C-alpha angles and dihedrals in degrees: 000000000000090000098039117018100038098048088049096044100037105034119183099175137041129231089276093052094253121140118259123232121236093262094050092051087070087075130074120262095265090050092229097114139027125228111248096181142357120288121248136197121209130190134187119213142189128220123248116258140177116278122244087223094040095148088066097043101037129166088021122086126223129234116209124221115272118289115172097216092053101040122131112267101163125123120243143183122234113310093025089284119159113282116260117179094205098052100034105017101075136088094253090058092049094050098043095057128049092209097046093122097039093079095064120084116244116205121232092239092061092057099026089242121177132214111266119207113219133186094273106021146355116260131207126249097245131068146119106316126203111201116206123226126233098241118081093214093053090046087061091051089048094056091047090054090047091055095041092058097035100242087173112047140137094303094057109103101178140007118207122187117207135172111236114239112232112216092209086072089071097043092110091054092045094050093051092045094048091048096041100113093047090048092049091053089044095051093049089053092047095050091049093050093043096051090047088059090044092056090043092050093047091053091047104042105015096099095046113035126053091218091063102042094112140020093255094050089048090054091051090049095051092042087056089059087071091063095038098253095120119089126212094205093072092049090051093052092049094046116008097178103051106020098084094048092047092048093048095046088048095051096044099042103034104028107028104028098037095042089052090052091050091051092047090054093049093045093055093048091046090054094051092047094051092049088052091047092053093051094054099053091154120090123272127213120244091241092056092050093048091045093052093043091052093045093050088047090054093048086066089072104021129036112197113235117241109208100189096046091094093047091052092049092051092048091052092052092048089048090054091051090049093053089049096053091043089056095049090047091052091052089052093052091049092054095047091063091072128061095213140016119212117216123189116234115204092201098050120045091212122075128253119228113223120187120231088239089059093048092048089052091058092056115084 
């Protein structure tokens, strides 16, 4: 891997021997593809067991061929030592070793892993995952640590190299999907306003300007206003009285006001997506990303009906009422334990005596 994978995944020179800049090092060595996330190496393992012919192999143990239902799922410390939370479960341990998380089994459901069919067997989607770092020098140190502590040994049954899928790569899709309903409403309003101005412009300038002779040409002329290709002078010459009012209303309402609303919707969605991305720093499987994107796209047109939602809301409101009544009842019972309650009066140095019945009458 030091001679093949590392040079291909962490290039420092181009094909002519020249040094690569920082941005160019994000590409693979052949410069045909860019890395969208860190590489990962996953292995599946089997536990050691007693050999059926142990008299011949003693004192050595045996390791069976891979069976998904019997694969090793235990957590270990470095070197496949028995897991000890005190020695290998703290922050110091995790920051000290590059492979600290690579000795703990990761279930397939946590990474949306799929079964992979190999030449001799089919292997599960989970396993022990080694996550490569971004820096080439640290990657060499990671591999040295990998070899020093025998991450791959007799119990390893398959090694699978995968490229981690970075969720940030789909942020654009996630932003649009998250703000889909608001964008749909915004688009409807924008089209309505735009065609209202198109109709108005066609009636005002259609008989005098070539660019407004038809509804289609009027649409093109007003769209050109977004990129600054439409001139106010020609409109004023065609209709001196209303041209300036029309142009100012169009710029303020359609361009400035609606564009501000559009940017507000996108900024709100971008903030939510980035917060969600930050919470899920672990890798995401491609299938999970595609499923979630497709589901959010469908929700733009169809919202699944939740039958039990109303029941849940009603039960929560009832629970709140019950808690309130129980609290008041507890106060009443506490007051009934005493014959009298003394309340200090700031105006009178002596104390007033209030009976518990009077105090209960004050409570709802």
